[in-house]
TIGU-909005 format. One record per residue (C-alpha): z, y, x. Coordinates in Angstrom, 1 decimal. Example, Ala and Ser with C-alpha at 12.3 -4.5 7.8 and 13.67 -1.06 7.14 Angstrom:
2
7.8, -4.5, 12.3
7.1, -1.1, 13.7
// end
This chain:
657
16.7, 57.1, 127.3
15.0, 54.4, 125.3
12.0, 55.3, 123.2
12.6, 55.0, 119.4
9.4, 54.2, 117.3
9.4, 55.9, 113.9
7.8, 54.3, 110.9
4.5, 55.9, 109.8
4.3, 57.4, 106.3
1.2, 55.5, 105.4
3.0, 52.2, 105.9
5.5, 53.2, 103.2
2.7, 54.1, 100.8
0.9, 50.8, 101.4
4.2, 48.9, 100.8
4.6, 50.7, 97.5
1.1, 50.0, 96.4
1.5, 46.3, 97.3
4.6, 46.1, 95.2
2.9, 47.7, 92.2
-0.1, 45.4, 92.5
2.2, 42.3, 92.6
4.1, 43.5, 89.5
0.9, 44.2, 87.6
-0.6, 40.8, 88.4
2.7, 39.2, 87.4
2.7, 41.0, 84.1
-0.9, 40.1, 83.5
-0.2, 36.4, 84.2
2.8, 36.6, 81.9
0.7, 38.1, 79.2
-2.0, 35.5, 79.5
0.2, 32.5, 79.8
3.1, 33.5, 77.5
2.6, 36.4, 75.2
-1.1, 36.0, 74.3
-1.5, 32.4, 75.2
-2.4, 31.3, 71.7
-5.0, 34.1, 71.3
-6.7, 33.3, 74.6
-6.6, 29.6, 74.1
-8.3, 30.1, 70.7
-11.0, 32.3, 72.2
-11.5, 29.7, 75.0
-12.0, 27.1, 72.4
-14.6, 29.2, 70.6
-12.4, 29.5, 67.5
-13.4, 32.4, 65.1
-12.3, 33.6, 61.7
-14.7, 33.6, 58.8
-14.1, 34.9, 55.3
-15.4, 33.7, 51.9
-15.2, 35.0, 48.4
-12.8, 34.0, 45.6
-14.4, 35.0, 42.3
-12.4, 37.2, 39.9
-12.4, 36.6, 36.2
-14.4, 39.1, 34.0
-12.2, 41.2, 31.8
-11.9, 40.2, 28.1
-12.9, 42.1, 25.0
-10.5, 42.2, 22.0
-10.6, 43.6, 18.5
-8.2, 46.3, 17.4
-5.4, 43.8, 16.7
-5.7, 42.0, 20.0
-7.7, 39.1, 18.7
-10.2, 37.7, 21.2
-13.9, 38.5, 20.8
-15.2, 37.9, 24.4
-13.0, 35.8, 26.6
-13.4, 33.4, 29.5
-13.4, 29.7, 29.9
-13.4, 27.5, 33.0
-16.7, 26.0, 34.0
-18.0, 24.0, 36.9
-20.4, 25.2, 39.6
-22.0, 23.3, 42.4
-21.5, 25.3, 45.5
-22.9, 24.9, 49.1
-20.5, 26.0, 51.8
-22.1, 26.8, 55.2
-18.9, 25.9, 57.1
-19.2, 22.3, 56.1
-23.0, 21.9, 55.5
-24.8, 19.9, 58.3
-27.9, 22.0, 58.9
-30.0, 19.0, 60.0
-29.3, 17.2, 56.7
-29.4, 20.1, 54.3
-32.9, 19.3, 53.0
-31.9, 15.7, 52.1
-28.6, 17.0, 50.6
-30.5, 19.6, 48.5
-33.0, 16.9, 47.3
-30.1, 14.6, 46.3
-28.5, 17.5, 44.3
-31.9, 18.2, 42.6
-32.3, 14.6, 41.6
-28.7, 14.5, 40.2
-29.2, 17.6, 38.2
-32.4, 16.2, 36.7
-30.7, 13.0, 35.8
-27.9, 14.8, 34.0
-30.1, 17.4, 32.4
-28.5, 20.3, 34.3
-30.6, 23.2, 35.5
-30.3, 24.5, 39.1
-31.1, 27.9, 40.5
-34.6, 28.4, 41.8
-35.8, 32.0, 42.3
-39.0, 31.2, 44.2
-41.9, 33.0, 42.3
-44.4, 30.3, 43.0
-45.8, 27.4, 40.9
-47.9, 24.5, 42.0
-48.4, 22.8, 38.7
-52.1, 23.0, 37.9
-52.8, 24.7, 41.1
-51.0, 27.2, 43.4
-50.1, 30.4, 41.6
-47.5, 33.2, 41.6
-45.3, 33.9, 38.6
-45.7, 37.1, 36.6
-42.8, 38.8, 38.3
-44.6, 41.2, 40.6
-41.5, 42.5, 42.4
-40.3, 39.0, 43.2
-43.7, 38.1, 44.6
-43.7, 41.2, 46.7
-40.3, 40.3, 48.1
-41.4, 36.8, 48.9
-44.3, 38.0, 51.0
-42.1, 40.5, 52.7
-39.4, 37.9, 53.5
-42.1, 35.6, 54.9
-43.7, 38.4, 56.9
-47.0, 38.0, 55.1
-49.5, 40.7, 54.1
-49.8, 41.9, 50.6
-53.1, 40.0, 50.1
-51.5, 36.7, 51.0
-52.3, 33.9, 48.6
-50.0, 31.5, 46.9
-51.2, 28.8, 49.3
-50.4, 31.0, 52.3
-46.9, 31.4, 51.1
-46.5, 27.8, 50.3
-47.6, 26.7, 53.8
-45.4, 29.3, 55.5
-42.4, 28.0, 53.5
-43.1, 24.4, 54.4
-43.0, 25.3, 58.1
-40.1, 27.7, 57.7
-37.9, 25.0, 56.1
-39.2, 21.9, 57.9
-40.6, 20.2, 54.8
-43.6, 18.5, 56.4
-42.3, 14.9, 55.7
-42.3, 15.5, 51.9
-45.1, 15.5, 49.3
-46.0, 18.8, 47.7
-43.9, 18.3, 44.6
-40.8, 17.6, 46.6
-41.6, 20.4, 49.0
-41.7, 22.8, 46.1
-38.4, 21.7, 44.7
-36.6, 22.0, 48.1
-38.2, 25.2, 49.1
-37.2, 26.8, 45.8
-33.6, 26.2, 46.6
-33.9, 27.0, 50.3
-35.6, 30.3, 49.5
-33.0, 31.2, 46.9
-30.3, 30.5, 49.5
-32.1, 32.7, 52.0
-32.4, 35.8, 49.8
-28.8, 35.3, 48.8
-27.8, 35.6, 52.5
-26.2, 32.2, 52.5
-23.5, 32.0, 55.2
-19.8, 31.1, 55.7
-19.0, 34.5, 54.2
-21.4, 33.9, 51.3
-21.3, 30.4, 49.8
-24.3, 29.6, 47.7
-24.1, 28.6, 44.0
-26.6, 25.8, 43.6
-26.1, 25.2, 39.8
-23.9, 26.9, 37.2
-21.8, 25.5, 34.4
-22.7, 21.9, 34.9
-21.6, 19.0, 32.7
-18.3, 17.3, 33.3
-20.2, 14.0, 34.0
-22.2, 15.6, 36.8
-19.0, 17.2, 38.1
-17.4, 13.7, 38.4
-20.4, 12.2, 40.2
-20.5, 15.0, 42.8
-16.8, 14.9, 43.3
-16.9, 11.2, 44.0
-19.9, 11.6, 46.4
-18.1, 14.1, 48.5
-18.3, 11.9, 51.6
-22.1, 11.8, 51.4
-22.7, 15.4, 50.2
-21.2, 17.2, 53.1
-20.8, 20.9, 52.4
-21.2, 20.5, 48.7
-18.2, 21.2, 46.4
-17.6, 21.7, 42.7
-15.7, 24.9, 42.0
-14.0, 26.0, 38.8
-15.6, 29.3, 37.7
-14.8, 31.6, 34.8
-17.5, 31.8, 32.2
-18.0, 34.2, 29.3
-17.1, 32.7, 25.9
-17.3, 34.4, 22.5
-14.7, 33.4, 20.0
-17.2, 33.8, 17.2
-20.7, 33.7, 18.7
-22.4, 35.7, 15.9
-19.6, 38.4, 15.5
-21.1, 41.9, 16.0
-23.6, 40.8, 18.7
-25.4, 44.1, 18.8
-22.1, 45.8, 19.7
-20.6, 43.3, 22.0
-23.9, 42.9, 23.9
-24.7, 40.4, 26.6
-24.3, 39.6, 30.3
-26.9, 38.3, 32.7
-28.0, 38.0, 36.3
-28.6, 41.0, 38.6
-32.3, 41.7, 38.7
-34.2, 42.2, 41.9
-34.5, 46.0, 41.3
-30.8, 46.3, 40.6
-29.6, 44.3, 43.5
-29.2, 47.1, 46.1
-27.2, 49.2, 43.7
-24.8, 46.5, 42.9
-24.6, 45.2, 46.4
-23.3, 48.6, 47.5
-20.6, 48.3, 44.8
-19.4, 45.0, 46.3
-21.1, 42.5, 44.0
-22.4, 39.2, 45.2
-25.9, 38.0, 44.5
-25.0, 35.5, 41.9
-22.7, 37.8, 39.9
-23.2, 38.4, 36.2
-23.3, 42.0, 34.9
-23.3, 43.6, 31.4
-26.8, 44.0, 30.2
-26.3, 45.6, 26.8
-23.6, 46.8, 24.3
-20.0, 47.0, 25.3
-20.5, 44.5, 28.1
-22.8, 47.0, 29.8
-20.8, 50.2, 28.9
-17.6, 48.7, 30.2
-19.0, 47.0, 33.3
-16.9, 49.2, 35.6
-13.8, 48.0, 33.8
-14.7, 44.4, 33.0
-15.9, 43.5, 36.5
-13.0, 42.3, 38.6
-12.5, 42.6, 42.4
-13.2, 39.4, 44.2
-10.6, 38.0, 46.6
-11.1, 36.4, 50.0
-10.2, 33.2, 51.7
-10.2, 33.1, 55.5
-11.4, 30.0, 57.5
-10.5, 29.4, 61.1
-13.5, 27.6, 62.6
-13.9, 26.1, 66.0
-17.0, 26.1, 68.2
-18.3, 22.9, 66.6
-18.1, 24.4, 63.1
-15.0, 22.4, 62.1
-12.6, 24.2, 59.8
-9.2, 24.1, 61.3
-7.3, 26.2, 58.8
-7.9, 28.1, 55.5
-5.8, 30.7, 53.9
-6.1, 33.1, 50.9
-6.0, 36.5, 52.6
-6.9, 38.6, 49.6
-6.0, 37.6, 46.0
-8.7, 38.2, 43.4
-8.0, 41.0, 40.8
-9.3, 40.1, 37.4
-11.3, 42.6, 35.4
-9.6, 44.9, 32.8
-9.3, 44.1, 29.1
-11.2, 46.3, 26.7
-9.7, 46.7, 23.2
-12.2, 47.8, 20.6
-11.7, 49.7, 17.3
-13.5, 46.8, 15.5
-11.4, 45.0, 12.9
-12.4, 41.4, 13.2
-11.4, 40.6, 9.6
-13.4, 43.4, 8.0
-16.3, 42.8, 10.4
-16.5, 39.1, 9.4
-16.5, 39.9, 5.7
-19.1, 42.6, 6.1
-21.4, 40.3, 7.9
-21.0, 37.5, 5.4
-21.3, 39.5, 2.3
-24.3, 41.4, 3.7
-26.1, 38.1, 4.5
-25.2, 36.4, 1.2
-26.2, 39.5, -0.9
-29.6, 39.8, 0.7
-30.3, 36.1, 0.4
-29.3, 36.1, -3.2
-31.5, 39.1, -3.9
-34.4, 37.4, -2.1
-33.9, 34.2, -4.1
-34.4, 36.2, -7.3
-37.7, 37.7, -6.1
-36.3, 40.8, -4.5
-38.2, 42.4, -1.6
-35.1, 43.3, 0.5
-35.7, 42.5, 4.1
-32.5, 43.5, 5.9
-29.5, 45.8, 5.8
-26.4, 47.2, 7.5
-22.8, 48.2, 6.9
-20.7, 50.7, 8.9
-16.9, 51.4, 8.3
-15.3, 54.4, 9.9
-11.7, 55.5, 10.2
-11.7, 58.9, 8.6
-8.8, 60.3, 10.7
-10.3, 59.7, 14.2
-13.9, 58.5, 14.1
-13.1, 55.0, 15.1
-15.7, 52.4, 14.0
-14.0, 49.5, 12.3
-17.1, 47.6, 11.4
-20.8, 47.6, 12.2
-22.7, 44.7, 10.6
-26.4, 43.9, 10.6
-28.6, 41.4, 8.9
-30.7, 39.7, 10.1
-28.8, 39.1, 13.3
-28.5, 36.5, 16.0
-26.1, 34.2, 17.8
-25.0, 35.2, 21.3
-24.7, 31.5, 22.4
-28.4, 30.8, 21.8
-29.9, 34.3, 22.3
-31.3, 33.6, 25.8
-33.1, 30.4, 24.6
-34.3, 32.0, 21.4
-35.1, 35.4, 22.8
-38.9, 35.2, 22.5
-38.7, 33.9, 18.9
-36.2, 36.7, 18.1
-38.5, 39.3, 19.6
-41.5, 38.0, 17.6
-39.5, 37.8, 14.3
-41.1, 40.4, 11.9
-37.7, 41.1, 10.4
-36.4, 42.3, 13.8
-33.0, 40.6, 14.2
-32.6, 42.2, 17.6
-32.6, 45.7, 16.1
-29.2, 47.2, 15.7
-30.0, 48.6, 12.3
-26.5, 50.2, 12.0
-26.9, 52.4, 15.1
-30.6, 52.5, 15.7
-32.3, 51.9, 12.3
-33.3, 55.2, 10.7
-33.8, 55.6, 6.9
-34.3, 58.4, 4.4
-30.9, 58.6, 2.8
-31.9, 59.5, -0.8
-29.3, 61.0, -3.1
-26.5, 60.4, -0.6
-27.7, 63.7, 0.7
-26.6, 65.6, -2.4
-22.9, 66.2, -1.5
-24.0, 68.1, 1.5
-26.4, 70.2, -0.6
-23.6, 70.9, -3.0
-21.3, 72.1, -0.2
-24.0, 74.3, 1.3
-24.9, 75.9, -2.0
-21.3, 76.7, -3.0
-20.2, 77.7, 0.5
-23.1, 80.2, 0.7
-22.7, 81.6, -2.8
-26.0, 80.0, -4.1
-24.2, 78.1, -6.8
-21.0, 78.9, -8.7
-18.8, 76.0, -9.7
-19.0, 75.6, -13.4
-22.5, 76.9, -13.7
-24.8, 74.6, -15.7
-28.5, 74.0, -14.9
-30.8, 72.6, -17.5
-32.7, 69.5, -16.4
-36.0, 69.3, -18.3
-37.2, 66.5, -15.9
-40.2, 68.3, -14.5
-39.3, 70.9, -11.9
-42.0, 73.6, -12.3
-40.8, 76.3, -10.0
-43.9, 75.9, -7.8
-47.4, 76.3, -9.1
-48.9, 73.6, -7.0
-46.0, 71.1, -6.8
-44.1, 69.8, -9.8
-41.8, 66.9, -8.9
-39.9, 65.1, -11.6
-36.4, 63.9, -12.2
-35.8, 60.3, -13.2
-34.4, 61.4, -16.6
-33.9, 64.4, -19.0
-30.3, 65.3, -18.3
-30.2, 68.6, -20.2
-27.6, 71.3, -19.3
-25.3, 69.9, -16.7
-22.7, 71.0, -14.1
-22.2, 69.8, -10.6
-19.8, 67.0, -11.5
-22.3, 65.5, -13.9
-25.3, 66.1, -11.5
-23.5, 64.1, -8.8
-22.4, 61.4, -11.3
-25.8, 60.9, -12.8
-27.7, 61.8, -9.6
-29.9, 64.4, -11.2
-32.8, 65.4, -8.9
-33.7, 68.4, -11.0
-30.3, 70.0, -10.4
-30.5, 69.5, -6.7
-34.1, 70.6, -6.5
-32.9, 73.9, -7.9
-29.8, 74.5, -5.8
-31.5, 73.1, -2.7
-34.3, 75.6, -3.1
-31.7, 78.4, -3.5
-30.1, 77.4, -0.2
-33.3, 77.1, 1.8
-34.4, 74.7, 4.4
-32.9, 76.5, 7.4
-29.4, 76.5, 6.0
-29.8, 72.9, 4.8
-30.7, 71.7, 8.2
-27.8, 73.6, 9.7
-25.4, 71.8, 7.4
-27.1, 68.5, 8.1
-26.4, 69.0, 11.8
-22.8, 70.1, 11.1
-22.2, 66.9, 9.3
-23.7, 64.9, 12.1
-27.1, 64.1, 10.7
-29.9, 64.4, 13.2
-27.6, 64.5, 16.2
-26.1, 61.8, 18.4
-22.7, 60.5, 17.3
-21.4, 60.1, 20.8
-20.7, 56.3, 20.4
-20.5, 54.3, 23.6
-23.5, 52.1, 23.0
-27.1, 53.2, 22.3
-27.7, 55.0, 19.0
-30.4, 57.0, 17.5
-30.2, 60.7, 16.7
-32.2, 60.1, 13.6
-35.2, 62.3, 12.4
-34.5, 65.8, 11.4
-37.7, 67.9, 11.0
-37.8, 71.6, 10.9
-39.9, 72.7, 7.9
-41.1, 76.1, 6.7
-38.6, 77.8, 4.4
-41.1, 78.5, 1.6
-42.6, 75.0, 1.2
-41.9, 72.3, -1.3
-40.5, 70.3, 1.6
-37.2, 72.1, 1.0
-36.5, 70.4, -2.3
-37.6, 67.0, -1.0
-35.0, 67.4, 1.8
-32.4, 68.3, -0.8
-32.7, 64.9, -2.4
-32.7, 63.0, 0.9
-36.4, 62.5, 1.6
-38.6, 63.3, 4.6
-35.7, 63.1, 7.2
-34.2, 59.8, 8.3
-30.8, 58.9, 9.6
-28.8, 55.9, 10.8
-26.1, 54.1, 8.8
-23.6, 55.1, 11.5
-24.4, 58.8, 10.9
-24.0, 58.3, 7.2
-20.6, 56.8, 7.6
-19.6, 59.5, 10.0
-20.8, 62.2, 7.6
-18.9, 60.6, 4.8
-15.7, 60.6, 6.9
-16.3, 64.2, 7.8
-16.6, 65.2, 4.1
-13.6, 63.1, 3.1
-11.2, 64.5, 5.6
-12.1, 68.1, 4.8
-14.7, 68.9, 7.4
-13.6, 67.6, 10.8
-16.3, 65.6, 12.4
-15.1, 63.3, 15.2
-17.0, 61.6, 18.0
-17.8, 58.1, 16.9
-16.2, 55.5, 19.1
-15.8, 51.8, 19.5
-13.1, 51.9, 22.2
-9.4, 51.8, 21.5
-8.1, 51.3, 25.0
-8.6, 49.7, 28.4
-5.6, 47.7, 29.8
-4.9, 45.4, 32.7
-5.8, 41.7, 32.4
-2.1, 40.9, 31.9
-1.5, 43.9, 29.6
1.1, 45.4, 32.0
-0.8, 48.6, 32.6
-3.0, 50.9, 30.5
-5.9, 52.7, 32.2
-7.5, 54.4, 29.2
-6.4, 55.3, 25.7
-9.2, 56.8, 23.6
-8.1, 59.9, 21.9
-9.8, 61.3, 18.8
-12.4, 64.0, 19.9
-13.4, 66.7, 17.4
-17.1, 67.6, 17.9
-17.5, 69.9, 14.8
-15.4, 71.6, 12.2
-17.4, 72.3, 9.0
-16.2, 75.3, 7.0
-15.4, 74.0, 3.6
-13.0, 75.8, 1.3
-10.4, 73.5, -0.5
-11.8, 74.4, -3.9
-15.4, 73.5, -2.9
-14.2, 70.3, -1.3
-12.3, 69.3, -4.4
-15.3, 70.0, -6.6
-17.6, 67.8, -4.5
-15.1, 65.0, -4.3
-14.5, 65.2, -8.1
-18.3, 64.6, -8.6
-18.2, 61.7, -6.1
-15.2, 60.1, -8.0
-17.2, 60.4, -11.2
-20.0, 58.4, -9.5
-17.7, 55.3, -9.3
-15.9, 55.9, -12.6
-18.7, 56.6, -15.1
-21.8, 57.3, -13.0
-24.4, 55.4, -11.0
-21.8, 53.3, -9.2
-19.6, 52.5, -12.1
-21.1, 49.0, -12.8
-19.2, 47.8, -9.8
-16.3, 50.2, -9.3
-15.3, 51.3, -12.9
-12.3, 49.0, -12.9
-11.5, 49.0, -9.2
-7.7, 49.1, -8.5
-7.9, 52.1, -6.2
-9.9, 55.3, -6.7
-13.1, 55.5, -4.7
-15.3, 58.5, -4.1
-19.0, 57.5, -3.7
-22.6, 58.4, -3.9
-25.6, 56.1, -4.6
-29.1, 56.8, -3.4
-32.6, 55.3, -3.3
-35.2, 56.6, -0.9
-38.9, 56.2, -1.0
-40.7, 54.4, 1.8
-44.3, 54.5, 3.1
-44.8, 51.0, 1.7
-42.9, 48.5, -0.4
-39.8, 49.0, -2.6
-37.4, 51.8, -2.1
-34.4, 51.5, 0.2
-31.0, 51.5, -1.5
-28.1, 53.4, 0.0
-24.4, 53.9, -0.8
-21.6, 55.9, 0.8
-18.0, 55.8, -0.2
-14.5, 56.8, 0.9
-11.1, 55.5, -0.2
-8.4, 55.8, -1.3
-9.6, 58.9, -3.1
-6.4, 60.9, -3.0
-5.5, 60.1, 0.7
-8.7, 58.8, 2.4
-8.5, 56.2, 5.2
-11.9, 54.8, 5.6
-15.6, 55.7, 5.0
-18.3, 53.2, 4.3
-22.1, 53.3, 4.4
-24.4, 50.5, 3.2
-28.2, 50.4, 3.5
-30.4, 47.7, 2.1
-34.0, 47.9, 3.3
-36.3, 47.8, 0.2
-33.2, 47.0, -1.9
-34.6, 48.8, -4.9
-31.4, 49.0, -7.0
-27.9, 50.3, -6.4
-26.1, 47.2, -7.6
-26.6, 45.3, -4.2
-25.3, 48.1, -2.0
-22.3, 48.9, -4.2
-21.4, 45.1, -4.4
-21.5, 44.9, -0.6
-19.3, 48.1, -0.3
-16.8, 46.7, -2.8
-16.4, 43.4, -0.8
-15.8, 45.4, 2.4
-13.2, 47.6, 0.7
-11.5, 44.5, -0.6
-11.3, 43.1, 2.9
-9.7, 46.2, 4.2
-7.3, 47.0, 1.3
-6.6, 43.6, 0.0
-7.0, 41.1, 2.8
-6.6, 37.4, 1.8
-5.1, 36.5, 5.2
-3.0, 38.3, 7.8
-5.1, 40.4, 10.2
-2.9, 39.6, 13.2
-3.8, 36.0, 13.8
-4.8, 34.7, 17.2
-3.1, 37.7, 18.8
-2.5, 38.0, 22.5
1.1, 37.7, 23.6
2.8, 40.9, 24.8
0.2, 43.2, 23.2
0.8, 46.0, 20.8
-0.8, 45.6, 17.4
-2.7, 48.6, 16.0
// end
């Protein structure tokens, strides 16, 4: 019987393993040569992807009717792109750009805090100097010469003279601290002239890695319109860089520095896009593609009415100049207009003021100007408010039962209630009631009812009406000066006629609006809404916010308003308003100062029967009431009787307010 050899189990296992291995190798080869061939060929060639930034436009700022206040225009920047820049030639290319900028009168960016004119020395920017030493790895005690020598070596500048070395190293250092790379192109110069743009564009074959890019730049429709409110933009300072870097900003970005530009930075700043470059091992760009479109900043719509704002600025300026030409001592002033029904600020004008287009160049002169044009008098200037305080005193006295409407008080000019303090009224008014006391602004009358009320109660009402407390407005404002005095002192009667304390024109306007609407004090605001750049989406609609409700009975309110109407009909404001076509409630005031002529103050609301707006005007050392009432009349004219349509230059597809 023949012997039959059986197959061993391990041979079967080996056969299976061999088949599996062959299949896996085949699959791998197929993957390498067919499926992922392009990817592996790219890697073999050293091809990598690099991304660069596409700048987004800053959001715009509009007035309440959609008219542009702060917008954008196209400008030209000189940009160095690392992907194209020949590193061995970058010093010569930078020097060529410097010479071109000098020839065309265009500034270029140089953030090196080191000067060599008149000897080696650091600039006054201590933080920038400290960063320079840290970047160069030098000790804190390193001298300017030490830094200069290290920079010469660091950037291979030995072949040049010291002046040229300083020029080139200024740019090279600025590039270094900006983390210049393919992912972060470097802006060499901003907003250059069109003539320089053409020269660089034509020299592209020589200036490898240099391009001229169109960049959005801030532009103000009227460069002197409400500059204190609109504010300014500027570079990111050294001490701010880390914070903004974490938010995704690039080193050369501009940010809001003051005003609405600063408050609305989170809305106005857009989201940059990206362009992706495919670069081979030799640095050659094989392909570029926009992989993330930029998102422009949002549009901020203000409550400011451009028409009324313009008139207020012009009439304030012309009135002050005319008063000065006639020997008056007035030095400045402000106007604020508030919407009575919601606290929106329609106008905030200051004089003297400044032009946003020249502010940077003129900053030192503006700062040194004794008349303080940089001061936002409307929001931060504090003044004793004089007799414009009296309507509050009247409300407090009647609401607390310290004066009964219809009661007469006899003004004998000298108020002799106190043994050691006997202030005087401006005139002998005789026996008068509240209406006449407001109309003629009798100090004696308010000395008496103010004393009856007492300082504690007066201060409480001042706060209720928003005097001595912040208004809540989006930009910086002052709380004013509200001092707590002893109840039994003569200070009480001085407070009752608007002395000793000091408040802002914004607070005055807000207080007048509160009185006119029956006691509802709203948060002051400059913001109407925030919408998308293309107006297709709304992100914020500012609703009226009540911060205080003052308890005023309808009868007391009517009595005080009647007295304020009398001011403009036959009282201290009648010289300007006696024949005005609509009824206006008002109150004039003069307030003593530590030196110089008195300040002149006026508050008003109109129309009297159905109030819409409140106005406050302050003229520093204005002396008389005629100037402030004239300014107020022109502002009321611009609101109620505009000579031209408000909705000009409106933005398409926007809702008019």
